A tleap script that builds the chain and sets N, CA, C and O, in Angstrom:
source leaprc.protein.ff14SB
mol = sequence {
  NMET GLY VAL ILE GLU SER ARG THR PHE LYS
  SER ARG THR PHE LYS SER GLY ASP SER VAL
  VAL VAL THR LEU PRO GLU ILE LEU GLY ILE
  ALA ALA ASP VAL ASP VAL THR ILE GLN HIE
  ASP GLY THR THR PHE THR ILE MET PRO ALA
  PRO ASP PRO ASP GLU GLU LYS ARG LYS VAL
  GLU ALA PHE VAL ALA GLU MET ARG ALA LEU
  GLY PRO PRO LEU PRO ARG GLN PRO ARG GLU
  PRO ILE GLU PHE PRO ASP ARG PRO GLY LEU
  CTYR
}
set mol.1.N position { -67.050 -7.577 -37.118 }
set mol.1.CA position { -67.818 -6.642 -37.946 }
set mol.1.C position { -68.901 -6.016 -37.066 }
set mol.1.O position { -69.711 -6.719 -36.461 }
set mol.2.N position { -68.899 -4.716 -37.007 }
set mol.2.CA position { -69.880 -3.950 -36.243 }
set mol.2.C position { -71.190 -3.740 -37.029 }
set mol.2.O position { -71.234 -3.946 -38.242 }
set mol.3.N position { -72.203 -3.347 -36.351 }
set mol.3.CA position { -73.507 -3.061 -36.954 }
set mol.3.C position { -73.426 -1.677 -37.557 }
set mol.3.O position { -72.936 -0.769 -36.886 }
set mol.4.N position { -73.869 -1.460 -38.767 }
set mol.4.CA position { -73.879 -0.171 -39.443 }
set mol.4.C position { -75.275 0.248 -39.596 }
set mol.4.O position { -76.138 -0.545 -39.970 }
set mol.5.N position { -75.531 1.528 -39.304 }
set mol.5.CA position { -76.898 2.048 -39.457 }
set mol.5.C position { -77.360 1.872 -40.919 }
set mol.5.O position { -76.528 1.746 -41.817 }
set mol.6.N position { -78.616 1.863 -41.144 }
set mol.6.CA position { -79.153 1.679 -42.524 }
set mol.6.C position { -78.756 2.827 -43.414 }
set mol.6.O position { -79.113 3.974 -43.147 }
set mol.7.N position { -78.031 2.541 -44.455 }
set mol.7.CA position { -77.623 3.532 -45.415 }
set mol.7.C position { -77.651 2.968 -46.803 }
set mol.7.O position { -77.696 1.747 -46.956 }
set mol.8.N position { -77.627 3.769 -47.798 }
set mol.8.CA position { -77.599 3.346 -49.208 }
set mol.8.C position { -76.231 3.684 -49.757 }
set mol.8.O position { -75.700 4.779 -49.573 }
set mol.9.N position { -75.683 2.694 -50.441 }
set mol.9.CA position { -74.351 2.825 -51.108 }
set mol.9.C position { -74.565 2.626 -52.602 }
set mol.9.O position { -75.466 1.898 -53.020 }
set mol.10.N position { -73.779 3.240 -53.353 }
set mol.10.CA position { -73.805 3.065 -54.832 }
set mol.10.C position { -72.546 2.314 -55.266 }
set mol.10.O position { -71.468 2.527 -54.713 }
set mol.11.N position { -72.688 1.450 -56.240 }
set mol.11.CA position { -71.617 0.661 -56.774 }
set mol.11.C position { -71.958 0.386 -58.273 }
set mol.11.O position { -73.004 0.818 -58.755 }
set mol.12.N position { -71.124 -0.287 -58.952 }
set mol.12.CA position { -71.330 -0.599 -60.338 }
set mol.12.C position { -70.931 -2.057 -60.573 }
set mol.12.O position { -69.947 -2.550 -60.023 }
set mol.13.N position { -71.697 -2.705 -61.377 }
set mol.13.CA position { -71.349 -4.071 -61.699 }
set mol.13.C position { -70.343 -4.099 -62.892 }
set mol.13.O position { -70.240 -3.143 -63.660 }
set mol.14.N position { -69.619 -5.221 -63.007 }
set mol.14.CA position { -68.758 -5.383 -64.164 }
set mol.14.C position { -68.662 -6.885 -64.415 }
set mol.14.O position { -68.967 -7.727 -63.571 }
set mol.15.N position { -68.226 -7.150 -65.609 }
set mol.15.CA position { -68.123 -8.553 -66.105 }
set mol.15.C position { -66.740 -9.116 -65.724 }
set mol.15.O position { -65.723 -8.444 -65.891 }
set mol.16.N position { -66.719 -10.384 -65.200 }
set mol.16.CA position { -65.498 -10.995 -64.877 }
set mol.16.C position { -65.712 -12.471 -65.261 }
set mol.16.O position { -66.393 -13.217 -64.559 }
set mol.17.N position { -65.124 -12.860 -66.370 }
set mol.17.CA position { -65.353 -14.200 -66.904 }
set mol.17.C position { -66.779 -14.394 -67.232 }
set mol.17.O position { -67.325 -13.577 -67.974 }
set mol.18.N position { -67.450 -15.418 -66.742 }
set mol.18.CA position { -68.863 -15.725 -66.990 }
set mol.18.C position { -69.750 -15.134 -65.868 }
set mol.18.O position { -70.942 -15.437 -65.803 }
set mol.19.N position { -69.188 -14.317 -65.014 }
set mol.19.CA position { -69.965 -13.787 -63.837 }
set mol.19.C position { -70.138 -12.239 -63.975 }
set mol.19.O position { -69.353 -11.567 -64.644 }
set mol.20.N position { -71.109 -11.756 -63.368 }
set mol.20.CA position { -71.243 -10.310 -63.193 }
set mol.20.C position { -70.880 -10.056 -61.679 }
set mol.20.O position { -71.351 -10.746 -60.774 }
set mol.21.N position { -69.986 -8.988 -61.472 }
set mol.21.CA position { -69.445 -8.824 -60.175 }
set mol.21.C position { -69.845 -7.394 -59.696 }
set mol.21.O position { -69.958 -6.463 -60.494 }
set mol.22.N position { -70.044 -7.270 -58.420 }
set mol.22.CA position { -70.339 -5.976 -57.817 }
set mol.22.C position { -69.296 -5.729 -56.722 }
set mol.22.O position { -68.989 -6.633 -55.945 }
set mol.23.N position { -68.764 -4.537 -56.659 }
set mol.23.CA position { -67.852 -4.220 -55.552 }
set mol.23.C position { -68.622 -3.669 -54.399 }
set mol.23.O position { -69.595 -2.935 -54.568 }
set mol.24.N position { -68.153 -4.049 -53.159 }
set mol.24.CA position { -68.847 -3.572 -51.965 }
set mol.24.C position { -67.879 -2.576 -51.265 }
set mol.24.O position { -66.669 -2.793 -51.193 }
set mol.25.N position { -68.498 -1.442 -50.741 }
set mol.25.CA position { -67.661 -0.405 -50.094 }
set mol.25.C position { -66.993 -1.025 -48.883 }
set mol.25.O position { -67.593 -1.837 -48.179 }
set mol.26.N position { -65.758 -0.640 -48.645 }
set mol.26.CA position { -65.001 -1.118 -47.482 }
set mol.26.C position { -65.644 -0.828 -46.146 }
set mol.26.O position { -65.446 -1.566 -45.182 }
set mol.27.N position { -66.446 0.290 -46.082 }
set mol.27.CA position { -67.120 0.640 -44.782 }
set mol.27.C position { -68.051 -0.427 -44.357 }
set mol.27.O position { -68.373 -0.506 -43.171 }
set mol.28.N position { -68.529 -1.294 -45.284 }
set mol.28.CA position { -69.474 -2.366 -44.882 }
set mol.28.C position { -68.793 -3.385 -44.008 }
set mol.28.O position { -69.482 -4.102 -43.282 }
set mol.29.N position { -67.453 -3.494 -44.033 }
set mol.29.CA position { -66.739 -4.359 -43.120 }
set mol.29.C position { -66.648 -5.821 -43.569 }
set mol.29.O position { -66.352 -6.704 -42.764 }
set mol.30.N position { -66.909 -6.079 -44.892 }
set mol.30.CA position { -66.765 -7.424 -45.402 }
set mol.30.C position { -65.426 -7.520 -46.022 }
set mol.30.O position { -65.137 -6.842 -47.008 }
set mol.31.N position { -64.538 -8.409 -45.424 }
set mol.31.CA position { -63.213 -8.538 -45.913 }
set mol.31.C position { -63.198 -9.352 -47.249 }
set mol.31.O position { -64.198 -9.949 -47.647 }
set mol.32.N position { -62.054 -9.341 -47.890 }
set mol.32.CA position { -61.884 -10.111 -49.063 }
set mol.32.C position { -61.849 -11.598 -48.757 }
set mol.32.O position { -61.488 -12.005 -47.652 }
set mol.33.N position { -62.219 -12.396 -49.724 }
set mol.33.CA position { -62.193 -13.878 -49.546 }
set mol.33.C position { -63.128 -14.421 -48.467 }
set mol.33.O position { -62.866 -15.494 -47.924 }
set mol.34.N position { -64.189 -13.728 -48.148 }
set mol.34.CA position { -65.204 -14.214 -47.180 }
set mol.34.C position { -66.329 -14.866 -47.925 }
set mol.34.O position { -66.840 -14.290 -48.885 }
set mol.35.N position { -66.735 -16.036 -47.525 }
set mol.35.CA position { -67.841 -16.683 -48.098 }
set mol.35.C position { -69.124 -15.946 -47.748 }
set mol.35.O position { -69.298 -15.580 -46.585 }
set mol.36.N position { -70.034 -15.707 -48.691 }
set mol.36.CA position { -71.281 -15.001 -48.449 }
set mol.36.C position { -72.422 -15.795 -48.967 }
set mol.36.O position { -72.264 -16.666 -49.822 }
set mol.37.N position { -73.597 -15.486 -48.438 }
set mol.37.CA position { -74.858 -16.105 -48.927 }
set mol.37.C position { -75.579 -14.931 -49.612 }
set mol.37.O position { -75.644 -13.828 -49.069 }
set mol.38.N position { -76.093 -15.179 -50.757 }
set mol.38.CA position { -76.871 -14.148 -51.493 }
set mol.38.C position { -78.326 -14.645 -51.614 }
set mol.38.O position { -78.581 -15.728 -52.139 }
set mol.39.N position { -79.241 -13.853 -51.130 }
set mol.39.CA position { -80.646 -14.189 -51.184 }
set mol.39.C position { -81.310 -13.273 -52.206 }
set mol.39.O position { -81.126 -12.057 -52.150 }
set mol.40.N position { -82.082 -13.835 -53.141 }
set mol.40.CA position { -82.719 -13.052 -54.168 }
set mol.40.C position { -84.171 -13.112 -54.030 }
set mol.40.O position { -84.744 -14.200 -53.981 }
set mol.41.N position { -84.828 -11.945 -53.962 }
set mol.41.CA position { -86.295 -11.887 -53.783 }
set mol.41.C position { -86.747 -10.788 -54.758 }
set mol.41.O position { -86.574 -9.604 -54.472 }
set mol.42.N position { -87.300 -11.155 -55.855 }
set mol.42.CA position { -87.743 -10.154 -56.845 }
set mol.42.C position { -86.576 -9.295 -57.348 }
set mol.42.O position { -85.688 -9.801 -58.035 }
set mol.43.N position { -86.572 -8.000 -57.010 }
set mol.43.CA position { -85.456 -7.120 -57.420 }
set mol.43.C position { -84.538 -6.815 -56.279 }
set mol.43.O position { -83.662 -5.957 -56.386 }
set mol.44.N position { -84.737 -7.532 -55.148 }
set mol.44.CA position { -83.897 -7.264 -53.962 }
set mol.44.C position { -82.936 -8.408 -53.743 }
set mol.44.O position { -83.304 -9.582 -53.755 }
set mol.45.N position { -81.687 -8.020 -53.542 }
set mol.45.CA position { -80.639 -8.996 -53.206 }
set mol.45.C position { -80.112 -8.685 -51.840 }
set mol.45.O position { -79.816 -7.532 -51.527 }
set mol.46.N position { -79.984 -9.752 -50.982 }
set mol.46.CA position { -79.480 -9.529 -49.650 }
set mol.46.C position { -78.201 -10.399 -49.569 }
set mol.46.O position { -78.213 -11.594 -49.864 }
set mol.47.N position { -77.121 -9.751 -49.165 }
set mol.47.CA position { -75.811 -10.388 -49.055 }
set mol.47.C position { -75.474 -10.482 -47.592 }
set mol.47.O position { -75.486 -9.473 -46.886 }
set mol.48.N position { -75.179 -11.648 -47.132 }
set mol.48.CA position { -74.815 -11.935 -45.735 }
set mol.48.C position { -73.579 -12.824 -45.656 }
set mol.48.O position { -73.380 -13.696 -46.501 }
set mol.49.N position { -72.761 -12.602 -44.650 }
set mol.49.CA position { -71.662 -13.574 -44.487 }
set mol.49.C position { -72.254 -14.958 -44.253 }
set mol.49.O position { -73.212 -15.112 -43.496 }
set mol.50.N position { -71.690 -15.945 -44.897 }
set mol.50.CA position { -72.171 -17.306 -44.763 }
set mol.50.C position { -71.858 -17.839 -43.384 }
set mol.50.O position { -70.790 -17.550 -42.844 }
set mol.51.N position { -72.777 -18.623 -42.787 }
set mol.51.CA position { -72.492 -19.147 -41.458 }
set mol.51.C position { -71.325 -20.098 -41.510 }
set mol.51.O position { -71.126 -20.833 -42.477 }
set mol.52.N position { -70.567 -20.060 -40.451 }
set mol.52.CA position { -69.382 -20.933 -40.284 }
set mol.52.C position { -69.874 -22.296 -39.661 }
set mol.52.O position { -70.342 -22.339 -38.524 }
set mol.53.N position { -69.747 -23.375 -40.441 }
set mol.53.CA position { -70.334 -24.665 -39.941 }
set mol.53.C position { -69.746 -25.058 -38.549 }
set mol.53.O position { -70.470 -25.581 -37.702 }
set mol.54.N position { -68.483 -24.812 -38.331 }
set mol.54.CA position { -67.900 -25.126 -37.018 }
set mol.54.C position { -68.543 -24.314 -35.905 }
set mol.54.O position { -68.819 -24.846 -34.829 }
set mol.55.N position { -68.783 -23.027 -36.152 }
set mol.55.CA position { -69.425 -22.177 -35.123 }
set mol.55.C position { -70.876 -22.570 -34.928 }
set mol.55.O position { -71.377 -22.576 -33.804 }
set mol.56.N position { -71.547 -22.895 -36.011 }
set mol.56.CA position { -72.934 -23.313 -35.837 }
set mol.56.C position { -72.961 -24.633 -35.033 }
set mol.56.O position { -73.807 -24.753 -34.146 }
set mol.57.N position { -72.131 -25.577 -35.275 }
set mol.57.CA position { -72.074 -26.833 -34.548 }
set mol.57.C position { -71.752 -26.521 -33.040 }
set mol.57.O position { -72.344 -27.136 -32.154 }
set mol.58.N position { -70.849 -25.601 -32.767 }
set mol.58.CA position { -70.552 -25.256 -31.415 }
set mol.58.C position { -71.740 -24.709 -30.672 }
set mol.58.O position { -71.955 -25.031 -29.504 }
set mol.59.N position { -72.532 -23.866 -31.357 }
set mol.59.CA position { -73.697 -23.247 -30.749 }
set mol.59.C position { -74.722 -24.313 -30.401 }
set mol.59.O position { -75.317 -24.281 -29.324 }
set mol.60.N position { -74.940 -25.298 -31.350 }
set mol.60.CA position { -75.948 -26.359 -31.127 }
set mol.60.C position { -75.464 -27.199 -29.946 }
set mol.60.O position { -76.258 -27.529 -29.065 }
set mol.61.N position { -74.164 -27.553 -29.910 }
set mol.61.CA position { -73.680 -28.392 -28.840 }
set mol.61.C position { -73.766 -27.653 -27.483 }
set mol.61.O position { -74.031 -28.282 -26.459 }
set mol.62.N position { -73.542 -26.323 -27.473 }
set mol.62.CA position { -73.755 -25.587 -26.192 }
set mol.62.C position { -75.212 -25.536 -25.740 }
set mol.62.O position { -75.518 -25.619 -24.550 }
set mol.63.N position { -76.118 -25.394 -26.742 }
set mol.63.CA position { -77.568 -25.440 -26.434 }
set mol.63.C position { -77.980 -26.793 -25.877 }
set mol.63.O position { -78.733 -26.874 -24.907 }
set mol.64.N position { -77.484 -27.844 -26.495 }
set mol.64.CA position { -77.846 -29.187 -26.012 }
set mol.64.C position { -77.332 -29.417 -24.605 }
set mol.64.O position { -78.013 -30.010 -23.769 }
set mol.65.N position { -76.122 -28.941 -24.355 }
set mol.65.CA position { -75.509 -29.065 -23.015 }
set mol.65.C position { -76.360 -28.296 -22.002 }
set mol.65.O position { -76.613 -28.808 -20.912 }
set mol.66.N position { -76.808 -27.079 -22.334 }
set mol.66.CA position { -77.674 -26.337 -21.437 }
set mol.66.C position { -78.969 -27.042 -21.136 }
set mol.66.O position { -79.419 -27.055 -19.990 }
set mol.67.N position { -79.597 -27.649 -22.183 }
set mol.67.CA position { -80.837 -28.341 -21.934 }
set mol.67.C position { -80.659 -29.573 -21.086 }
set mol.67.O position { -81.517 -29.892 -20.263 }
set mol.68.N position { -79.536 -30.284 -21.276 }
set mol.68.CA position { -79.273 -31.469 -20.479 }
set mol.68.C position { -79.041 -31.064 -19.032 }
set mol.68.O position { -79.434 -31.795 -18.123 }
set mol.69.N position { -78.391 -29.883 -18.789 }
set mol.69.CA position { -78.135 -29.404 -17.457 }
set mol.69.C position { -79.389 -29.110 -16.721 }
set mol.69.O position { -79.348 -29.120 -15.491 }
set mol.70.N position { -80.493 -28.852 -17.333 }
set mol.70.CA position { -81.783 -28.557 -16.735 }
set mol.70.C position { -82.327 -29.803 -16.071 }
set mol.70.O position { -83.111 -29.703 -15.127 }
set mol.71.N position { -81.931 -30.980 -16.541 }
set mol.71.CA position { -82.397 -32.257 -15.937 }
set mol.71.C position { -83.738 -32.625 -16.591 }
set mol.71.O position { -84.227 -31.950 -17.496 }
set mol.72.N position { -84.303 -33.722 -16.089 }
set mol.72.CA position { -85.576 -34.203 -16.711 }
set mol.72.C position { -86.724 -33.248 -16.285 }
set mol.72.O position { -86.676 -32.564 -15.262 }
set mol.73.N position { -87.749 -33.262 -17.153 }
set mol.73.CA position { -88.919 -32.390 -16.833 }
set mol.73.C position { -89.620 -32.844 -15.575 }
set mol.73.O position { -89.550 -34.014 -15.197 }
set mol.74.N position { -90.293 -31.915 -14.931 }
set mol.74.CA position { -91.036 -32.252 -13.710 }
set mol.74.C position { -92.229 -33.105 -14.128 }
set mol.74.O position { -92.674 -33.012 -15.272 }
set mol.75.N position { -92.761 -33.938 -13.222 }
set mol.75.CA position { -93.990 -34.744 -13.567 }
set mol.75.C position { -95.151 -33.814 -13.799 }
set mol.75.O position { -95.192 -32.711 -13.254 }
set mol.76.N position { -96.100 -34.256 -14.607 }
set mol.76.CA position { -97.289 -33.473 -14.903 }
set mol.76.C position { -98.136 -33.406 -13.659 }
set mol.76.O position { -98.297 -34.381 -12.925 }
set mol.77.N position { -98.679 -32.207 -13.443 }
set mol.77.CA position { -99.585 -31.923 -12.346 }
set mol.77.C position { -101.018 -32.242 -12.810 }
set mol.77.O position { -101.420 -31.775 -13.875 }
set mol.78.N position { -101.797 -33.019 -12.046 }
set mol.78.CA position { -103.195 -33.255 -12.447 }
set mol.78.C position { -103.990 -31.937 -12.392 }
set mol.78.O position { -103.771 -31.075 -11.541 }
set mol.79.N position { -104.898 -31.840 -13.325 }
set mol.79.CA position { -105.813 -30.683 -13.391 }
set mol.79.C position { -107.192 -31.051 -12.899 }
set mol.79.O position { -107.615 -32.206 -12.952 }
set mol.80.N position { -107.869 -30.050 -12.426 }
set mol.80.CA position { -109.239 -30.226 -12.030 }
set mol.80.C position { -110.072 -30.525 -13.350 }
set mol.80.O position { -109.799 -29.943 -14.400 }
set mol.81.N position { -111.033 -31.396 -13.263 }
set mol.81.CA position { -111.806 -31.622 -14.459 }
set mol.81.C position { -112.632 -30.360 -14.812 }
set mol.81.O position { -113.078 -29.635 -13.924 }
set mol.82.N position { -112.815 -30.129 -16.050 }
set mol.82.CA position { -113.579 -29.024 -16.541 }
set mol.82.C position { -115.070 -29.372 -16.534 }
set mol.82.O position { -115.485 -30.380 -17.106 }
set mol.83.N position { -115.849 -28.542 -15.892 }
set mol.83.CA position { -117.291 -28.759 -15.857 }
set mol.83.C position { -117.954 -27.779 -16.812 }
set mol.83.O position { -117.725 -26.570 -16.763 }
set mol.84.N position { -118.764 -28.329 -17.658 }
set mol.84.CA position { -119.443 -27.518 -18.640 }
set mol.84.C position { -120.868 -27.237 -18.084 }
set mol.84.O position { -121.590 -28.173 -17.740 }
set mol.85.N position { -121.247 -26.003 -18.003 }
set mol.85.CA position { -122.557 -25.721 -17.474 }
set mol.85.C position { -123.658 -26.198 -18.452 }
set mol.85.O position { -123.436 -26.297 -19.659 }
set mol.86.N position { -124.837 -26.484 -17.898 }
set mol.86.CA position { -125.939 -26.948 -18.678 }
set mol.86.C position { -126.487 -25.699 -19.317 }
set mol.86.O position { -126.921 -24.784 -18.617 }
set mol.87.N position { -126.475 -25.639 -20.657 }
set mol.87.CA position { -126.984 -24.442 -21.407 }
set mol.87.C position { -128.059 -24.928 -22.396 }
set mol.87.O position { -127.745 -25.210 -23.552 }
set mol.88.N position { -129.225 -25.018 -21.985 }
set mol.88.CA position { -130.321 -25.559 -22.865 }
set mol.88.C position { -130.390 -24.694 -24.153 }
set mol.88.O position { -130.156 -23.486 -24.117 }
set mol.89.N position { -130.702 -25.318 -25.229 }
set mol.89.CA position { -130.842 -24.604 -26.496 }
set mol.89.C position { -129.560 -24.500 -27.327 }
set mol.89.O position { -129.619 -24.134 -28.501 }
set mol.90.N position { -128.405 -24.816 -26.735 }
set mol.90.CA position { -127.184 -24.747 -27.546 }
set mol.90.C position { -126.784 -26.022 -28.183 }
set mol.90.O position { -125.934 -26.030 -29.073 }
set mol.91.N position { -127.393 -27.151 -27.743 }
set mol.91.CA position { -127.073 -28.431 -28.314 }
set mol.91.C position { -128.300 -29.333 -28.341 }
set mol.91.O position { -128.218 -30.473 -28.797 }
savepdb mol mol.pdb
quit
């Protein structure tokens, strides 16, 4: 699915059993029988393809492998002590 520039589309809801259904224009590239996540905020609804658990697991495993490939962290480097100037009247 490619990225589509921001546009406004019109559709109409209809009743199907106990649900209200909205049709999505084909140009949006969402195929039939795709799981989606619907986010509701006030009067705004955001519809997104639901994440694929297998793909998400693969991404996390790849990230963990990359982090392990970096090896252990370097030892801490000692810092010079901070010297606070004597400022009479401030304390």
